[in-house]
C-alpha positions as CSV (number, residue, x, y, z in Angstrom):
1,M,-84.4,-6.3,-47.6
2,R,-87.3,-4.7,-49.5
3,I,-90.4,-6.7,-50.2
4,V,-92.5,-6.4,-53.4
5,L,-95.9,-8.1,-53.1
6,L,-97.5,-9.0,-56.5
7,S,-101.3,-8.2,-56.6
8,G,-103.0,-9.1,-59.8
9,G,-105.4,-11.8,-61.1
10,S,-108.3,-11.5,-63.2
11,G,-110.8,-12.9,-60.8
12,K,-112.1,-15.8,-62.9
13,R,-111.0,-18.9,-60.8
14,L,-113.3,-18.2,-57.9
15,W,-116.1,-16.6,-59.9
16,P,-118.9,-15.7,-59.1
17,L,-117.4,-14.0,-55.9
18,S,-114.2,-12.8,-57.7
19,N,-114.1,-10.5,-60.7
20,D,-111.9,-7.9,-62.5
21,A,-112.7,-5.5,-59.7
22,R,-112.5,-7.9,-56.8
23,S,-109.9,-10.7,-57.3
24,K,-109.7,-13.8,-55.1
25,Q,-107.2,-12.2,-52.6
26,F,-109.8,-9.7,-51.5
27,L,-112.4,-12.3,-50.7
28,K,-113.1,-12.2,-46.8
29,V,-113.6,-15.9,-46.5
30,L,-110.9,-16.8,-43.9
31,K,-111.2,-16.4,-40.3
32,N,-108.2,-15.0,-38.1
33,G,-107.2,-16.0,-34.5
34,Q,-110.1,-13.6,-33.0
35,G,-112.7,-15.3,-35.2
36,D,-113.2,-12.3,-37.5
37,M,-113.4,-12.9,-41.3
38,E,-110.4,-11.7,-43.3
39,S,-109.0,-11.8,-46.9
40,M,-106.0,-13.7,-48.2
41,V,-104.2,-10.3,-48.7
42,Q,-105.2,-9.1,-45.0
43,R,-103.8,-12.5,-43.7
44,V,-100.3,-12.1,-45.5
45,W,-100.1,-8.4,-44.5
46,R,-100.8,-9.5,-40.9
47,Q,-98.0,-12.2,-41.0
48,L,-95.7,-9.8,-42.8
49,K,-96.3,-7.4,-39.7
50,K,-95.4,-10.1,-37.2
51,V,-91.9,-10.5,-38.8
52,N,-91.3,-6.8,-39.2
53,L,-91.4,-6.7,-42.9
54,T,-94.5,-4.5,-43.9
55,S,-92.5,-1.3,-43.1
56,D,-89.9,-2.2,-46.1
57,A,-92.8,-3.6,-48.4
58,I,-94.6,-2.2,-51.5
59,I,-97.4,-3.7,-53.6
60,S,-97.4,-3.7,-57.3
61,T,-100.7,-3.8,-58.6
62,S,-103.2,-2.4,-61.2
63,Q,-105.3,0.7,-61.1
64,S,-108.5,-1.6,-60.4
65,Q,-107.1,-3.0,-57.3
66,V,-105.6,0.1,-55.4
67,E,-108.8,1.1,-53.7
68,M,-109.6,-2.2,-52.3
69,L,-106.0,-2.7,-51.1
70,R,-106.3,0.5,-49.4
71,T,-109.6,-0.2,-47.7
72,Q,-108.5,-3.7,-46.4
73,L,-105.0,-2.8,-45.6
74,G,-104.9,1.0,-44.7
75,A,-105.1,4.2,-46.7
76,D,-101.3,4.7,-46.2
77,I,-99.9,1.4,-47.6
78,P,-97.4,2.0,-50.5
79,V,-98.3,1.0,-54.1
80,V,-97.0,1.2,-57.3
81,V,-99.5,1.2,-59.9
82,E,-99.2,-0.3,-63.5
83,P,-100.3,1.8,-66.0
84,E,-102.3,-1.0,-67.6
85,R,-102.5,-4.6,-66.4
86,K,-99.6,-7.0,-67.7
87,D,-97.9,-10.2,-66.4
88,T,-95.4,-10.3,-63.7
89,F,-92.1,-9.2,-65.7
90,P,-93.3,-5.7,-66.4
91,A,-94.9,-5.4,-62.8
92,I,-91.6,-6.2,-61.2
93,A,-89.6,-4.1,-63.6
94,L,-91.8,-1.1,-62.5
95,A,-91.4,-1.9,-58.9
96,A,-87.6,-2.2,-59.1
97,V,-87.4,1.1,-61.2
98,Y,-89.6,3.0,-58.5
99,L,-87.4,1.7,-55.8
100,Y,-84.3,2.9,-57.8
101,S,-85.3,6.0,-59.1
102,M,-87.8,7.3,-56.7
103,E,-86.6,5.9,-53.3
104,N,-82.8,5.9,-54.2
105,C,-82.3,2.4,-53.0
106,S,-78.9,1.1,-53.3
107,L,-78.1,-1.2,-56.2
108,D,-77.0,-3.7,-53.5
109,E,-80.3,-3.7,-51.8
110,V,-81.7,-7.2,-51.7
111,I,-85.4,-7.4,-53.2
112,G,-87.6,-10.1,-52.1
113,V,-90.8,-10.9,-54.6
114,L,-93.7,-12.8,-53.5
115,P,-97.5,-13.1,-54.6
116,V,-99.9,-11.1,-52.2
117,D,-102.0,-14.3,-51.4
118,P,-100.1,-17.6,-50.3
119,F,-101.7,-19.5,-47.5
120,V,-98.8,-20.4,-45.3
121,E,-97.9,-20.4,-41.6
122,D,-95.9,-17.5,-40.1
123,H,-92.6,-19.1,-40.3
124,F,-92.7,-19.0,-44.1
125,F,-91.9,-15.4,-44.0
126,E,-88.8,-15.9,-41.8
127,A,-87.8,-18.5,-44.5
128,I,-88.0,-15.5,-46.9
129,K,-85.4,-13.5,-45.0
130,E,-82.8,-16.5,-45.5
131,L,-83.0,-15.4,-49.2
132,E,-80.9,-12.4,-48.5
133,E,-78.2,-14.3,-46.7
134,G,-78.1,-17.0,-49.5
135,L,-77.5,-14.3,-52.2
136,H,-74.5,-12.9,-50.2
137,K,-72.9,-16.2,-49.1
138,N,-73.4,-18.0,-52.4
139,G,-72.6,-15.2,-54.8
140,A,-75.9,-16.0,-56.7
141,D,-77.9,-13.6,-58.9
142,L,-81.2,-15.1,-58.1
143,A,-82.4,-17.0,-54.9
144,L,-85.6,-18.7,-54.8
145,L,-87.8,-20.4,-52.1
146,G,-89.1,-23.9,-53.2
147,V,-91.7,-26.0,-51.3
148,T,-91.3,-29.6,-50.8
149,P,-94.1,-31.4,-52.5
150,T,-96.9,-33.3,-50.8
151,Y,-98.5,-34.8,-53.7
152,P,-97.5,-35.1,-57.5
153,S,-99.4,-31.8,-58.6
154,E,-99.9,-30.7,-62.1
155,K,-101.0,-27.2,-61.1
156,Y,-97.4,-26.0,-60.2
157,G,-94.0,-25.7,-61.9
158,Y,-91.0,-27.7,-60.4
159,I,-87.5,-26.6,-59.6
160,L,-84.8,-29.4,-59.8
161,P,-82.0,-28.8,-57.4
162,G,-78.3,-29.7,-58.1
163,N,-75.3,-29.3,-55.8
164,R,-75.8,-28.4,-52.3
165,L,-74.1,-24.9,-51.4
166,A,-73.4,-22.9,-48.1
167,G,-76.2,-23.1,-45.7
168,D,-79.4,-25.2,-46.9
169,F,-79.2,-23.6,-50.5
170,M,-78.8,-25.8,-53.5
171,K,-77.7,-24.8,-57.0
172,V,-80.8,-24.8,-59.4
173,S,-80.4,-27.5,-62.0
174,K,-83.3,-26.7,-64.1
175,F,-87.0,-25.6,-64.3
176,C,-89.8,-27.9,-65.3
177,E,-93.2,-26.4,-66.1
178,K,-96.4,-27.9,-65.3
179,P,-96.0,-31.6,-65.8
180,N,-98.5,-34.2,-66.1
181,E,-99.1,-36.5,-63.0
182,I,-96.4,-39.2,-64.0
183,A,-93.9,-36.6,-64.9
184,A,-94.4,-34.9,-61.6
185,R,-93.9,-38.2,-59.5
186,K,-90.6,-38.8,-61.4
187,L,-89.5,-35.1,-60.3
188,I,-90.5,-35.6,-56.8
189,L,-88.3,-38.8,-56.8
190,Q,-85.5,-36.5,-57.9
191,H,-86.2,-34.0,-54.8
192,A,-87.8,-31.4,-57.2
193,L,-89.5,-28.6,-55.4
194,W,-92.6,-26.7,-56.2
195,N,-91.9,-23.1,-57.7
196,C,-94.1,-21.0,-55.3
197,G,-93.3,-17.8,-57.0
198,V,-91.0,-16.3,-54.2
199,F,-87.4,-15.2,-55.1
200,S,-85.0,-12.5,-54.4
201,F,-82.4,-10.7,-56.3
202,R,-80.0,-7.5,-55.8
203,L,-81.7,-4.3,-57.2
204,G,-78.6,-3.9,-59.5
205,Y,-79.3,-7.1,-61.0
206,V,-82.7,-6.1,-62.7
207,I,-81.7,-2.5,-63.4
208,Q,-78.7,-3.7,-65.3
209,L,-80.9,-6.3,-67.1
210,L,-83.2,-3.7,-68.1
211,K,-80.6,-1.5,-69.4
212,E,-79.4,-4.4,-71.6
213,K,-83.0,-4.6,-72.9
214,N,-83.0,-0.7,-73.5
215,I,-85.9,-0.4,-71.1
216,P,-85.9,2.8,-69.3
217,V,-84.9,2.9,-65.4
218,Q,-86.4,6.2,-64.6
219,Y,-89.7,5.7,-63.1
220,D,-91.7,8.4,-65.4
221,D,-89.9,7.4,-68.4
222,L,-90.9,3.6,-67.7
223,L,-94.5,4.6,-67.4
224,E,-94.5,6.1,-70.7
225,Y,-92.7,3.2,-72.2
226,Y,-94.8,0.6,-70.4
227,N,-97.2,-0.3,-73.1
228,Q,-94.1,-1.5,-75.0
229,L,-92.9,-4.0,-72.5
230,P,-93.5,-7.8,-73.3
231,S,-96.6,-9.3,-71.3
232,N,-94.5,-12.1,-70.2
233,S,-93.9,-13.5,-66.7
234,F,-90.8,-12.8,-64.8
235,D,-90.1,-16.6,-64.6
236,Y,-90.0,-16.5,-68.5
237,E,-88.0,-13.4,-69.1
238,V,-85.6,-13.9,-66.1
239,V,-85.8,-16.8,-63.9
240,E,-85.7,-19.6,-66.4
241,R,-83.0,-18.1,-68.3
242,E,-80.6,-17.2,-65.4
243,K,-77.7,-20.0,-64.8
244,N,-76.4,-18.4,-61.5
245,S,-79.6,-19.2,-59.5
246,I,-80.0,-21.0,-56.1
247,V,-82.8,-22.4,-54.1
248,I,-83.7,-23.3,-50.6
249,P,-86.4,-25.7,-49.7
250,Y,-89.2,-24.8,-47.5
251,A,-90.8,-28.0,-45.9
252,G,-93.7,-26.1,-43.9
253,Y,-97.4,-25.8,-44.9
254,W,-97.8,-24.0,-48.3
255,K,-101.0,-23.9,-50.4
256,D,-102.4,-21.8,-53.3
257,L,-105.9,-21.0,-52.5
258,G,-106.7,-20.5,-56.3
259,T,-109.7,-23.0,-56.6
260,W,-113.1,-23.4,-54.8
261,S,-111.9,-26.6,-53.8
262,T,-108.5,-25.5,-51.9
263,L,-110.2,-22.4,-50.7
264,T,-113.2,-24.2,-49.3
265,D,-110.6,-26.6,-47.4
266,E,-109.3,-23.8,-45.2
267,M,-112.5,-22.1,-44.4
268,K,-113.7,-22.4,-40.7
269,T,-117.3,-22.3,-41.5
270,P,-119.3,-24.4,-44.1
271,V,-121.6,-21.6,-44.5
272,I,-121.0,-17.7,-45.2
273,G,-124.1,-15.8,-45.6
274,D,-127.7,-16.9,-45.8
275,G,-127.8,-20.7,-46.3
276,V,-128.4,-23.9,-44.6
277,I,-126.8,-27.5,-45.1
278,S,-128.7,-30.5,-44.0
279,N,-127.3,-33.1,-41.6
280,D,-126.7,-35.7,-44.4
281,V,-124.6,-33.5,-46.5
282,M,-120.9,-34.2,-46.5
283,K,-117.9,-31.9,-47.4
284,S,-120.1,-29.3,-48.8
285,C,-119.8,-25.4,-48.6
286,I,-122.2,-22.4,-49.4
287,V,-120.9,-19.0,-49.8
288,N,-124.0,-16.7,-50.5
289,E,-123.7,-12.9,-51.0
290,L,-127.5,-12.7,-52.0
291,D,-130.3,-11.8,-50.0
292,I,-132.2,-15.2,-50.8
293,P,-131.3,-18.4,-48.9
294,I,-129.6,-21.4,-50.3
295,I,-130.4,-25.0,-48.9
296,L,-128.3,-28.2,-49.6
297,I,-129.8,-31.6,-49.1
298,G,-128.4,-35.0,-49.9
299,V,-125.4,-34.1,-51.8
300,E,-121.6,-34.4,-51.2
301,D,-118.6,-32.5,-52.0
302,I,-120.5,-29.5,-53.3
303,V,-119.6,-26.0,-53.4
304,V,-122.4,-23.5,-53.9
305,A,-121.2,-19.9,-54.5
306,A,-123.7,-17.0,-55.2
307,S,-123.2,-13.3,-55.7
308,P,-124.8,-10.6,-57.9
309,D,-122.5,-11.7,-60.9
310,G,-124.1,-15.2,-60.8
311,V,-124.4,-18.7,-59.1
312,L,-122.1,-21.6,-59.4
313,V,-122.9,-25.1,-58.4
314,T,-119.8,-27.5,-58.8
315,D,-118.4,-30.4,-57.2
316,K,-115.2,-29.7,-55.7
317,K,-112.9,-31.9,-57.7
318,S,-114.1,-30.0,-60.8
319,S,-114.0,-26.6,-59.6
320,H,-110.7,-25.6,-61.2
321,K,-112.5,-25.9,-64.8
322,I,-114.6,-22.7,-63.9
323,K,-112.3,-20.2,-66.0
324,E,-113.0,-21.8,-69.2
325,Y,-116.8,-21.4,-68.7
326,V,-116.9,-17.8,-67.6
327,S,-114.9,-15.9,-70.3
328,H,-117.8,-15.2,-72.3
329,F,-119.5,-13.3,-69.7
330,Q,-118.9,-9.5,-70.4
331,E,-121.6,-7.6,-68.3
332,G,-120.0,-7.9,-64.9
333,P,-119.0,-7.0,-62.4
334,M,-122.3,-6.6,-60.8
335,Y,-120.9,-6.0,-57.4
336,E,-118.1,-3.6,-56.5
337,E,-116.3,-2.7,-53.2
338,Y,-115.0,0.8,-52.8
339,W,-113.2,2.8,-49.9
340,W,-116.8,4.2,-49.0
341,G,-118.8,1.1,-49.1
342,W,-120.2,-0.9,-52.0
343,S,-122.5,-0.9,-54.9
344,R,-124.5,-3.4,-56.6
345,V,-126.5,-3.8,-59.8
346,L,-130.2,-4.9,-59.2
347,E,-131.6,-4.7,-62.5
348,Y,-130.4,-4.1,-66.2
349,S,-132.7,-3.5,-69.3
350,K,-132.1,-2.5,-72.8
351,G,-135.2,-1.4,-74.9
352,E,-135.8,-2.1,-78.7
353,K,-134.5,1.6,-79.6
354,G,-131.5,1.2,-77.6
355,E,-132.8,3.1,-74.4
356,E,-131.2,1.6,-71.2
357,T,-132.3,1.5,-67.5
358,L,-129.8,0.5,-64.7
359,V,-131.1,0.0,-61.0
360,E,-128.3,0.1,-58.6
361,K,-127.9,-0.2,-54.8
362,I,-125.4,2.0,-53.1
363,H,-124.2,1.4,-49.7
364,L,-122.2,4.4,-47.8
365,T,-120.6,3.7,-44.6
366,E,-120.7,6.5,-41.9
367,G,-118.7,9.3,-43.1
368,G,-118.5,8.0,-46.6
369,N,-118.9,10.3,-49.4
370,I,-119.4,10.1,-53.3
371,N,-118.6,12.7,-55.8
372,R,-120.0,12.7,-59.3
373,M,-118.7,15.0,-62.1
374,G,-121.1,15.7,-64.8
375,R,-122.5,12.2,-66.4
376,G,-124.4,11.7,-69.4
377,N,-127.6,10.1,-68.0
378,K,-130.6,11.1,-65.8
379,E,-130.5,9.5,-62.4
380,V,-133.2,9.4,-59.7
381,W,-131.8,8.7,-56.2
382,T,-133.7,7.4,-53.3
383,V,-132.4,7.2,-49.8
384,T,-133.8,3.6,-48.3
385,E,-131.8,3.9,-45.0
386,G,-129.8,6.5,-42.9
387,E,-129.3,10.2,-43.3
388,G,-126.6,12.5,-44.9
389,T,-126.2,15.5,-46.8
390,L,-126.5,16.2,-50.6
391,I,-124.7,19.1,-52.3
392,W,-126.0,19.9,-55.7
393,N,-125.4,23.2,-57.5
394,D,-123.6,24.4,-54.4
395,E,-126.9,24.2,-52.3
396,F,-126.9,22.0,-49.2
397,S,-129.6,19.6,-48.5
398,E,-130.1,17.3,-45.5
399,V,-131.5,13.9,-46.6
400,C,-133.0,10.9,-44.7
401,T,-134.8,7.6,-45.5
402,G,-137.6,8.3,-48.1
403,T,-135.7,11.4,-49.7
404,T,-135.8,11.1,-53.5
405,V,-134.0,13.4,-55.8
406,T,-134.1,13.6,-59.6
407,I,-130.8,14.6,-61.1
408,P,-130.7,15.6,-64.7
409,A,-127.9,14.5,-67.3
410,G,-124.7,16.6,-67.0
411,E,-124.9,17.6,-63.4
412,T,-122.3,17.6,-60.6
413,Y,-123.3,16.6,-57.2
414,F,-121.9,15.2,-53.7
415,W,-123.3,12.7,-51.2
416,K,-122.0,12.4,-47.6
417,A,-123.3,9.7,-45.1
418,R,-123.8,11.1,-41.4
419,S,-124.7,7.5,-40.6
420,R,-124.6,4.4,-42.8
421,M,-126.6,5.0,-45.7
422,E,-128.3,2.7,-48.5
423,L,-129.6,4.5,-51.8
424,I,-131.3,3.1,-54.8
425,I,-130.5,4.8,-58.2
426,I,-132.3,4.4,-61.3
427,H,-130.1,5.5,-64.3
428,T,-131.6,6.1,-67.7
429,G,-129.6,7.0,-70.8
430,E,-127.1,5.2,-73.0
431,E,-124.2,2.8,-72.5
432,L,-124.7,2.7,-68.8
433,M,-123.0,-0.6,-68.3
434,T,-120.2,0.4,-69.9
435,K,-119.8,3.7,-68.0
436,R,-120.1,1.6,-64.7
437,Q,-117.4,-0.7,-65.8
438,N,-115.2,2.4,-66.5
439,R,-115.6,4.1,-63.2
440,K,-112.3,3.2,-61.7
441,S,-110.2,4.6,-64.6
442,G,-111.0,8.3,-64.0
443,L,-112.9,10.7,-61.6
444,S,-115.8,8.7,-60.4
445,L,-117.4,6.8,-57.5
446,S,-114.2,5.0,-57.0
447,E,-112.1,8.0,-56.3
448,P,-111.8,9.3,-52.4
449,V,-113.1,12.9,-52.5
450,Y,-110.9,15.9,-51.0
451,S,-112.8,18.9,-51.6
452,K,-114.3,21.9,-49.8
453,Y,-117.2,19.8,-48.8
454,S,-115.1,16.9,-47.3
């Protein structure tokens, strides 16, 4: 059985910590068994390792998330990268075609698909293994894992099961999109299950489906064709139309940490970052990435989240509404993580005549390096902590705390940290924020450097 993990998301539901460059699955707000902070994707990958599924797993993702996935999971994790961000049908199609035409997987190979960020117990992944046996025993084309509901949720779709089949599987009777609370209560009385986005199929099933839709089944051809694929969910394009589907119920703990309310329920500490909560405050949390303190006094059921992108103050029950309020913010993200460290915008201004100034803080981990090819703006770099090497015009210079270098527009240069380094850059020029947002699309700060200087 091969596993396809879907890593996507626009990063709006957990704003201001999540953004287009750092979706919710990368936020290190959970604690593992050793008390260390980990992200949702690190937790899931660790759980997959326990049941020996990581060696057969690939991650389908967008270009903007590749670097963070490799930073958090390791440089050698297998990824299939979408040419452009779309929905789950194109992402799964691309992964299936990659397995078929690049890894020569058998058409009889069973593919298990799941999101990269469910909050579940370890035995959830043992249940995923049962999908393969269910397909074989029941002659189905699709096998789904459905979660036994614990309350009448309006956030999830439902699977209504029919006749009982071999094992614990049942025929899928129909799918119900996110219902209102009254309809959800009726569905639960009919033993409906939450659709948690976990399913499996034989590779040949999807390859044949793509052929019928005249979609290329060779990887390089599909990459070129990708922009013509419908930006629809796999549920819409395939799952809800398939008549030969089965489902197995899962009664263990499952949660979608998609809002501040659900996420903070699973945090082991009420304060992350610089903050204080007074003794009279109940059921409240602070998540602070800024260098200024946050204090909560005399409030209840409050979430305060702060990052360079903004500050959110919300009661937990209203936190799901955040997406509708942040869509008009265009300047971010102000904070981004990379394999070599992170960068943060400290200040940005634009003059009356269009001249722009951008002040940015760069953190380089020990051994981290940055390669910048000729850019169209002047930069002044100041080392505020640590020591390393600057290579500019093929000349090597040792740098340390207090070193300041002015680099004219269009120059190519290379920084390498001998120890942990922090630097302040003052950019002057045009379209500075646009250039910063486009870094991940080409040769830039985001790319690991493999050169004669590495």
